C-alpha positions as CSV (number, residue, x, y, z in Angstrom):
1,W,119.5,73.7,27.3
2,S,121.8,70.8,27.0
3,G,119.1,68.3,28.0
4,N,116.1,69.0,25.8
5,R,116.2,72.3,24.0
6,V,118.8,70.7,21.7
7,T,117.6,67.1,21.4
8,L,119.0,64.0,19.7
9,R,118.9,62.9,16.1
10,D,118.8,59.3,17.3
11,W,119.4,57.3,20.5
12,F,123.0,56.6,19.6
13,Q,123.7,60.3,20.4
14,L,122.4,59.9,23.9
15,S,125.7,61.1,25.6
16,L,125.5,64.3,23.5
17,K,122.9,65.6,25.9
18,E,123.4,63.3,29.0
19,G,127.2,63.5,29.2
20,F,127.1,67.3,28.5
21,T,124.5,67.8,31.1
22,V,126.3,65.8,33.7
23,F,129.4,67.9,33.0
24,R,127.4,71.1,33.5
25,D,125.9,69.8,36.7
26,Q,129.4,68.9,38.0
27,E,130.6,72.4,37.2
28,F,127.6,74.1,38.9
29,T,128.3,72.1,42.1
30,A,132.0,72.9,41.9
31,D,131.3,76.6,41.6
32,L,129.0,76.6,44.6
33,H,131.1,74.4,46.9
34,S,134.6,73.0,46.9
35,R,135.9,72.3,43.4
36,A,138.5,69.9,44.6
37,V,136.1,67.9,46.7
38,K,133.6,67.7,43.9
39,R,136.3,66.5,41.4
40,I,137.5,63.9,43.9
41,D,133.9,62.6,44.4
42,D,133.3,62.4,40.6
43,V,136.5,60.6,39.9
44,R,136.0,58.2,42.8
45,L,132.6,57.2,41.2
46,L,134.2,57.0,37.7
47,R,137.0,54.7,38.9
48,A,134.8,52.5,41.1
49,R,132.0,51.9,38.6
50,Q,132.7,53.2,35.1
51,F,136.3,51.9,34.9
52,V,134.9,48.5,35.9
53,E,132.3,48.7,33.2
54,D,135.0,49.7,30.6
55,S,137.2,46.8,31.5
56,G,134.6,44.0,31.6
57,A,132.1,42.1,29.6
58,L,129.7,45.1,29.4
59,A,132.2,47.5,27.9
60,H,130.9,49.7,25.1
61,P,131.8,53.1,23.6
62,V,130.3,56.4,24.8
63,R,128.4,56.4,21.5
64,P,127.6,52.8,20.7
65,E,127.0,51.8,17.1
66,H,124.4,49.1,17.9
67,Y,122.3,47.8,20.8
68,R,120.1,44.9,21.6
69,E,117.9,46.7,24.2
70,I,117.6,50.5,24.4
71,N,117.0,50.3,28.2
72,N,120.6,49.1,28.6
73,F,121.8,52.3,27.0
74,Y,121.6,54.3,30.2
75,T,125.0,53.4,31.5
76,L,127.9,55.0,33.5
77,T,129.8,55.0,30.2
78,V,127.2,57.1,28.4
79,Y,126.7,59.5,31.3
80,E,129.9,59.7,33.4
81,K,132.5,58.9,30.8
82,G,130.5,61.1,28.4
83,A,130.9,64.0,30.9
84,E,134.7,63.3,31.0
85,L,134.9,63.7,27.2
86,V,133.2,67.1,27.4
87,R,135.7,68.0,30.2
88,M,138.6,67.0,27.9
89,L,137.2,69.4,25.3
90,H,137.0,72.1,27.9
91,T,140.6,71.4,28.9
92,R,141.9,71.3,25.4
93,L,140.2,74.5,24.2
94,G,140.3,76.5,27.4
95,E,137.4,78.2,29.2
96,A,136.9,81.1,26.8
97,A,136.9,79.1,23.6
98,F,134.8,76.3,25.1
99,R,132.2,78.8,26.1
100,R,132.1,80.4,22.7
101,G,131.7,77.0,21.2
102,C,128.8,76.1,23.5
103,D,127.1,79.4,22.7
104,R,127.4,78.7,19.0
105,Y,126.1,75.1,19.4
106,F,123.0,76.4,21.2
107,A,122.5,79.2,18.7
108,D,122.8,76.8,15.7
109,H,120.7,73.9,17.1
110,D,118.2,75.4,19.5
111,G,114.9,73.5,19.0
112,R,116.6,71.0,16.6
113,A,118.0,67.5,16.7
114,A,121.8,67.2,16.8
115,T,124.7,64.8,16.7
116,V,128.0,64.5,18.4
117,E,129.6,65.8,15.1
118,D,127.4,68.9,15.4
119,F,128.8,69.6,18.8
120,L,132.4,69.2,17.8
121,T,131.9,71.3,14.7
122,A,130.5,74.2,16.8
123,L,133.4,74.0,19.3
124,G,135.9,73.7,16.4
125,Q,134.5,76.7,14.5
126,A,134.5,78.9,17.6
127,S,138.1,77.9,18.5
128,G,139.5,77.8,15.0
129,Q,140.4,74.1,15.4
130,C,139.4,70.9,13.7
131,L,138.3,68.4,16.3
132,D,137.3,65.5,14.1
133,H,140.1,63.3,15.4
134,L,138.5,63.4,18.9
135,L,135.6,61.3,17.6
136,I,137.5,58.2,18.4
137,W,136.8,58.8,22.1
138,Y,133.1,58.4,21.3
139,R,133.6,55.4,19.0
140,Q,136.1,53.3,21.0
141,A,135.5,51.6,24.3
142,G,138.1,51.0,27.1
143,T,140.1,53.1,29.5
144,P,143.5,54.2,28.1
145,E,146.5,53.3,30.2
146,V,149.4,55.7,30.0
147,H,152.8,54.4,31.1
148,V,155.5,56.9,32.1
149,Q,159.3,56.4,32.5
150,S,161.7,59.2,33.4
151,A,165.5,59.5,33.0
152,F,167.9,62.3,33.9
153,D,171.5,62.7,32.6
154,P,173.5,64.7,35.1
155,A,176.3,65.4,32.6
156,S,174.0,67.2,30.1
157,G,171.2,68.2,32.4
158,Q,168.7,66.5,30.1
159,F,165.5,65.1,31.5
160,R,163.4,62.8,29.5
161,L,159.8,61.6,29.9
162,S,159.0,58.5,27.8
163,L,155.3,58.0,27.4
164,G,153.4,55.1,26.1
165,Q,149.7,54.4,25.8
166,R,147.8,51.2,25.6
167,I,144.1,50.7,25.1
168,P,142.9,47.3,26.3
169,A,140.9,45.2,23.9
170,T,137.1,45.0,24.6
171,P,134.6,42.4,23.5
172,D,133.6,44.3,20.3
173,Q,137.0,46.0,19.6
174,P,139.9,43.6,19.7
175,N,142.4,46.0,18.0
176,P,141.9,49.5,19.6
177,Q,143.8,52.5,18.3
178,P,145.7,55.2,20.3
179,M,143.6,58.0,21.6
180,P,144.3,61.8,21.6
181,I,144.9,62.4,25.3
182,P,145.2,66.0,26.7
183,L,147.9,65.2,29.2
184,R,148.9,67.8,31.7
185,V,152.5,67.8,33.0
186,V,154.1,69.8,35.8
187,L,157.7,69.5,36.8
188,Y,158.7,70.4,40.4
189,G,162.2,71.5,41.1
190,A,164.4,71.0,44.2
191,D,162.9,74.2,45.6
192,D,159.4,72.6,45.3
193,R,158.3,75.2,42.8
194,P,157.0,74.3,39.3
195,Y,159.3,74.5,36.4
196,T,157.4,76.5,33.7
197,A,159.6,76.1,30.6
198,L,158.1,74.1,27.7
199,P,160.0,71.0,26.6
200,D,161.8,70.7,23.3
201,R,159.8,69.4,20.4
202,P,158.3,66.0,21.2
203,E,159.7,62.9,19.6
204,P,158.2,62.0,17.2
205,A,156.5,65.2,16.2
206,P,154.0,64.9,13.3
207,E,152.2,68.3,13.1
208,S,148.8,66.6,12.9
209,A,149.2,64.7,16.1
210,F,150.9,66.9,18.6
211,R,150.1,70.2,20.3
212,L,152.1,71.5,23.2
213,R,151.3,74.6,25.2
214,A,151.2,76.1,28.7
215,D,147.7,76.7,29.9
216,G,148.2,78.3,33.4
217,E,147.9,74.9,35.2
218,G,150.9,73.2,33.6
219,I,152.1,72.0,30.3
220,L,149.3,70.6,28.1
221,F,150.5,67.9,25.7
222,D,148.1,66.4,23.2
223,F,149.4,62.8,23.4
224,A,147.9,61.1,20.3
225,E,150.5,58.4,19.4
226,A,151.3,55.1,20.9
227,Q,154.6,56.4,22.2
228,A,156.2,59.8,22.6
229,T,159.1,61.4,24.5
230,L,159.3,64.9,26.1
231,V,162.8,66.3,26.6
232,W,164.0,69.2,28.7
233,N,167.6,70.4,28.5
234,G,169.8,72.3,30.9
235,L,168.3,71.3,34.2
236,A,170.6,71.3,37.3
237,A,168.8,68.4,39.0
238,P,166.2,65.8,38.2
239,P,162.7,67.3,38.7
240,L,159.7,65.6,40.1
241,P,157.0,65.2,37.4
242,A,153.3,65.3,38.2
243,F,150.6,64.4,35.7
244,N,146.9,64.8,34.8
245,Q,146.1,67.7,37.2
246,G,142.4,67.8,38.0
247,F,142.1,64.4,36.3
248,A,141.9,66.2,33.0
249,A,141.7,62.9,31.0
250,P,139.9,59.7,32.1
251,I,143.0,57.5,32.0
252,K,144.9,55.0,34.1
253,L,148.4,56.5,34.8
254,H,151.2,54.1,35.5
255,I,154.4,55.6,36.9
256,D,156.8,54.1,39.5
257,Y,156.9,56.8,42.1
258,T,158.9,56.1,45.3
259,P,157.1,56.5,48.6
260,Q,159.2,59.6,49.3
261,Q,158.2,61.1,45.9
262,L,154.5,60.5,46.7
263,G,154.8,62.0,50.1
264,R,156.5,65.0,48.6
265,L,153.7,65.4,46.0
266,A,151.1,65.2,48.7
267,R,152.8,68.1,50.3
268,I,153.9,70.4,47.4
269,E,151.5,69.7,44.5
270,Q,149.6,72.9,43.7
271,D,146.7,70.9,42.4
272,P,144.5,69.6,45.3
273,F,143.2,66.6,43.3
274,N,146.8,65.4,42.7
275,R,147.6,65.8,46.4
276,W,144.7,63.5,47.2
277,E,145.9,61.2,44.4
278,A,149.4,60.9,45.9
279,L,147.9,59.7,49.2
280,Q,145.7,57.2,47.3
281,R,148.7,55.9,45.5
282,L,150.6,55.4,48.7
283,A,147.6,53.6,50.3
284,I,147.0,51.4,47.3
285,G,150.7,50.5,47.1
286,L,150.7,49.5,50.7
287,M,147.5,47.5,50.6
288,L,148.8,45.6,47.5
289,N,152.3,45.2,48.9
290,R,154.0,46.9,46.0
291,F,156.6,48.9,47.8
292,A,160.0,47.3,48.5
293,E,160.3,49.5,51.6
294,A,156.9,49.1,53.1
295,E,157.9,50.7,56.4
296,S,159.1,53.9,54.8
297,A,156.0,54.0,52.5
298,E,153.6,53.7,55.5
299,A,155.6,56.4,57.3
300,A,155.2,58.7,54.3
301,L,151.4,58.1,54.3
302,S,151.1,58.5,58.0
303,D,153.2,61.7,58.1
304,S,151.0,63.2,55.3
305,L,147.8,62.4,57.2
306,A,149.3,63.8,60.4
307,D,150.0,67.1,58.5
308,L,146.5,67.3,57.3
309,L,144.9,66.6,60.7
310,D,147.2,69.1,62.3
311,D,146.3,71.9,59.8
312,D,143.2,73.6,61.2
313,A,143.3,76.0,58.2
314,A,142.8,73.3,55.6
315,D,139.4,72.8,54.1
316,P,137.8,70.1,56.4
317,A,135.9,68.6,53.4
318,F,139.2,68.1,51.6
319,V,140.9,66.6,54.6
320,A,137.9,64.2,55.0
321,E,138.4,63.0,51.4
322,C,142.1,62.4,52.0
323,L,141.2,60.3,55.0
324,A,138.9,58.1,52.9
325,L,141.2,55.3,52.1
326,P,140.8,53.3,48.8
327,D,137.9,50.9,49.1
328,F,137.6,47.3,47.8
329,H,136.2,48.4,44.4
330,T,139.1,50.8,43.9
331,L,141.6,48.1,44.8
332,C,140.0,45.7,42.3
333,E,140.9,48.1,39.5
334,H,144.6,47.7,40.4
335,V,144.8,43.9,40.2
336,E,144.3,41.4,37.4
337,R,142.9,38.7,39.7
338,I,140.5,39.7,42.4
339,D,141.5,38.0,45.7
340,V,138.5,39.1,47.7
341,D,139.7,38.0,51.1
342,A,143.2,39.4,50.7
343,L,142.0,42.8,49.5
344,L,139.5,43.1,52.3
345,A,142.1,42.1,54.9
346,A,144.8,44.4,53.5
347,H,142.4,47.4,53.6
348,D,141.3,46.7,57.2
349,E,144.8,46.1,58.5
350,L,146.2,49.4,57.1
351,F,143.2,51.2,58.3
352,E,143.6,49.9,61.9
353,R,147.4,50.7,62.0
354,L,146.8,54.3,60.8
355,T,144.0,54.8,63.2
356,E,146.2,53.7,66.1
357,D,148.9,56.2,64.8
358,H,146.5,59.1,64.8
359,A,144.0,58.4,67.5
360,D,144.8,61.5,69.5
361,R,144.7,63.8,66.4
362,L,141.4,62.3,65.3
363,E,139.8,62.7,68.7
364,R,141.1,66.3,68.9
365,R,139.6,67.2,65.5
366,Y,136.3,65.4,66.3
367,H,135.8,67.5,69.4
368,S,137.2,70.8,68.0
369,L,134.7,70.6,65.1
370,A,131.6,70.1,67.3
371,E,130.5,73.7,67.2
372,S,131.2,74.5,63.6
373,A,129.5,71.3,62.5
374,Q,126.3,72.0,64.4
375,G,123.2,72.0,62.3
376,G,124.0,74.6,59.6
377,L,123.3,74.0,55.9
378,D,126.1,76.4,54.7
379,G,129.2,75.1,53.1
380,R,131.4,75.6,56.1
381,S,129.1,73.6,58.4
382,I,128.7,70.8,55.8
383,A,132.5,70.6,55.4
384,A,133.0,70.5,59.2
385,R,130.5,67.7,59.5
386,A,132.2,65.7,56.8
387,L,135.5,65.7,58.6
388,R,134.0,65.2,62.0
389,M,132.0,62.2,60.9
390,T,135.1,60.7,59.2
391,C,137.0,61.1,62.4
392,L,134.2,59.3,64.2
393,D,134.3,56.4,61.8
394,W,138.1,56.0,62.3
395,L,137.8,56.3,66.1
396,T,135.1,53.7,66.4
397,R,137.5,51.1,65.1
398,L,139.5,51.5,68.3
399,D,136.7,51.5,70.8
400,P,134.8,48.3,71.4
401,T,132.2,50.2,73.3
402,A,131.6,52.7,70.5
403,A,130.9,55.3,73.1
404,L,131.5,58.3,70.8
405,A,129.2,56.8,68.1
406,Q,126.5,56.0,70.6
407,A,126.6,59.5,72.0
408,Q,126.6,61.0,68.5
409,F,123.6,58.9,67.6
410,N,121.7,60.1,70.7
411,S,122.5,63.8,70.2
412,A,122.7,64.2,66.4
413,S,121.1,67.4,65.0
414,T,121.3,66.3,61.3
415,M,120.6,63.2,59.3
416,T,124.2,63.1,58.3
417,E,125.4,62.8,61.9
418,R,122.7,60.3,62.9
419,L,123.3,58.0,59.9
420,T,127.0,58.1,60.2
421,A,126.8,57.2,63.9
422,L,124.4,54.4,63.1
423,R,126.7,53.1,60.4
424,C,129.6,53.0,62.9
425,L,127.5,51.1,65.4
426,I,126.5,48.6,62.7
427,R,129.9,48.3,61.0
428,Y,131.7,47.5,64.2
429,D,129.0,45.4,65.8
430,A,128.9,47.7,68.8
431,P,126.9,47.3,71.9
432,G,123.5,49.0,71.5
433,R,123.5,48.3,67.7
434,A,120.2,46.5,67.7
435,E,118.5,49.1,69.9
436,A,119.8,52.0,67.7
437,L,118.6,50.2,64.6
438,A,115.1,49.7,66.1
439,R,114.9,53.3,67.3
440,F,115.9,54.7,63.9
441,A,113.4,52.5,62.1
442,E,110.6,53.4,64.4
443,R,111.3,57.1,64.2
444,W,111.3,57.2,60.4
445,R,108.9,54.4,59.6
446,N,106.5,56.8,57.8
447,D,109.3,58.3,55.6
448,P,110.1,55.8,52.8
449,L,113.2,57.6,51.6
450,V,114.8,57.6,55.0
451,T,113.7,54.0,55.5
452,D,115.6,53.2,52.3
453,K,118.8,54.6,53.8
454,W,118.2,52.5,56.9
455,L,117.7,49.4,54.8
456,T,120.9,50.1,52.8
457,L,122.9,50.3,56.1
458,V,121.6,47.0,57.2
459,A,122.3,45.3,53.8
460,A,125.8,46.8,53.6
461,R,127.0,45.7,57.0
462,P,130.5,44.3,56.3
463,D,130.0,40.9,57.8
464,P,129.4,37.5,56.1
465,D,126.4,37.0,58.3
466,A,124.8,40.1,56.8
467,L,123.1,37.7,54.3
468,D,120.9,36.6,57.2
469,D,119.9,40.2,57.8
470,V,119.1,40.6,54.1
471,R,117.0,37.4,54.0
472,T,115.1,38.7,57.1
473,L,114.4,42.0,55.2
474,L,113.2,40.1,52.2
475,A,110.7,38.3,54.3
476,S,109.5,41.4,56.1
477,P,106.9,44.1,55.2
478,H,109.9,46.3,54.2
479,W,110.4,44.3,51.0
480,L,108.4,46.0,48.3
481,P,109.5,44.5,45.0
482,T,107.4,46.9,42.9
483,N,109.3,49.9,44.4
484,P,112.6,50.4,42.6
485,N,114.2,52.5,45.4
486,R,113.4,49.7,47.9
487,V,114.9,47.0,45.6
488,R,118.0,49.1,45.2
489,A,118.3,49.8,48.9
490,I,118.3,46.1,49.9
491,L,119.7,44.2,47.0
492,G,121.8,47.0,45.7
493,G,123.1,47.6,49.2
494,L,124.2,44.0,49.3
495,S,125.6,43.5,45.8
496,R,127.3,46.9,45.3
497,L,128.2,48.1,48.8
498,N,128.9,44.9,50.7
499,P,131.8,42.8,49.2
500,T,132.3,41.0,52.5
501,A,128.9,39.3,52.3
502,F,128.2,39.4,48.5
503,H,131.5,37.7,47.7
504,R,131.3,35.0,50.4
505,A,133.5,32.1,49.4
506,D,130.5,29.7,49.5
507,G,128.6,31.6,46.9
508,A,125.7,32.3,49.2
509,G,125.7,36.0,48.2
510,Y,125.5,35.2,44.5
511,R,122.8,32.7,45.1
512,L,120.7,35.1,47.1
513,L,120.8,37.7,44.4
514,G,120.1,35.1,41.7
515,E,117.1,33.8,43.6
516,Q,115.4,37.3,43.5
517,L,116.1,38.3,39.9
518,P,113.5,36.2,38.1
519,A,110.5,37.6,40.0
520,L,111.9,41.1,39.8
521,D,112.4,40.6,36.0
522,R,108.7,40.1,35.6
523,L,108.0,43.4,37.5
524,N,110.8,45.7,36.4
525,P,113.3,44.5,33.8
526,Q,115.4,47.7,33.9
527,V,116.1,47.5,37.7
528,T,116.7,43.8,37.4
529,A,119.3,44.4,34.6
530,R,121.1,46.9,36.8
531,L,121.3,44.4,39.6
532,L,122.6,41.8,37.1
533,G,125.5,44.2,36.4
534,A,127.0,43.3,39.8
535,F,128.5,40.3,38.1
536,E,130.3,42.3,35.4
537,S,133.8,41.5,36.8
538,W,133.1,37.8,37.6
539,R,135.8,36.4,35.3
540,R,138.5,38.1,37.3
541,L,137.5,36.4,40.6
542,D,139.4,33.4,42.1
543,D,138.5,30.0,40.7
544,G,136.1,29.1,43.4
545,R,134.0,32.3,43.3
546,R,134.2,32.3,39.5
547,D,132.7,28.8,39.4
548,Q,129.9,29.9,41.8
549,V,129.0,32.9,39.6
550,S,129.2,30.8,36.4
551,T,126.7,28.4,37.9
552,C,124.5,31.2,39.0
553,L,124.4,32.8,35.6
554,D,123.7,29.4,33.9
555,G,120.8,28.9,36.2
556,L,119.3,32.3,35.2
557,R,119.3,31.6,31.5
558,D,116.0,29.9,31.5
559,R,114.5,32.1,34.3
560,L,115.1,35.6,33.0
561,H,113.0,36.5,30.0
562,S,113.1,40.3,29.4
563,R,115.2,41.7,26.6
564,D,117.0,43.8,29.1
565,C,118.3,40.9,31.1
566,L,118.9,38.5,28.2
567,D,121.0,41.1,26.5
568,L,123.2,41.4,29.6
569,L,123.4,37.6,30.2
570,E,124.6,37.1,26.6
571,R,127.3,39.7,27.1
572,L,128.3,38.5,30.6
573,K,128.5,34.8,29.6
574,P,128.2,34.4,25.8
575,D,129.2,30.8,26.0
């Protein structure tokens, strides 16, 4: 329905069907499985990849107004951010009105070519609202940044939330305008219960810009100005505010929570996404050394993880997500300059300390989940395997023999268990690593898709010497440059999944990728252009690495000839 029965008037409308269909696919999966886990997975991808695209040289609107090469249209911005815009419409209108609008859209345009305006018109007519002002989300690139400051006056009982939004400039849009953001807000009182009263009228309050209502999940505020203030009167104590439940809007939220406040949110927030988010904020703050009292911050994070591991009634898949600490790419989105070595070291050091804190709990959960994780393809079994394999990954850090991982590899009844065990053996350079790799490769040598997974594990081994492994693969029969999946498995595994090797200080990772691109460009320009996108944040690297990438890009100017790659090269390094 959203993919082809209603098609596009022109290619500029691509997100009309692709973003809409991604949203519908996300909702289908959320209905069948854990909604919270699905939302976390989608936001993790959005932040790690689309936010990077939106802040770099390749930034573009969800509906671009021009293009040099149509093949470069199929981006995370068009697909994933496009899905987030549909989700914002769903949030703003509510489930019933959104569904009526979709039904009207399909009825009016079935078998016809449509535009984004047609979609908004159908939703607006079904809900009795004019949605034209939301078109700016389709026209303007960049990720909005919302800054929040709170103040409480004990004498009057007045609580104020001062909001400001900033849209970073992008290559084609140096003067971006404020965006209409459907911002959810929940206030938690001293009793840990949500405070349901609406605030007084926002300041300023032009009728055309502000809407304020309760939607069952909190207070929904249509924040459309550069600055605004929400005011509550008559409160006995300062509440704890929480924002953007379910990640209702694709924004970066800046608020100076204390470690104690984040620990409390991780415990009391009724929205599971925001409980996970509180833990992510704690971990990011610790890794980036942003808490004045680092010891209390780490205690808050450690205590929260202990509570999750001790709660056998909690959804195992959700607990597994909470144990997945922010990775390198996530950390990069929280710094202006990317210090590769410092970020990787900070991640590993916190990981190791937390693993030592919870070794007994992790081992208990690993063994207690053995039966429920065994083999089944139902949701409960899948969730149990997710947590059990996460525990295995943590525990392998502490055991130089990797005995648990080796035993898991030998006895695994599912591909998930076997691949995770192999990843642990590879990641921590465990005894038996080479033998396990050889056994896996031999067993699945006639299955190219599983072989691709094996190759990705090899290319993504977090070690500077993994470049030698990649060069060995490129010289082996496994290297099939005419097979896009094989190219992505090896070179994508290196450039997207292995910052340790790809970002080597000597530039060897950049040179290796650059050496392969010209030949690939002659075979498959689209795949080559996707690989070239690994350099999208190069200007934020340290001086040495930035110079290495600059030299690499300069060397490719006369060696890449497809429109796909020349378009990206021009945007990556226009000078």
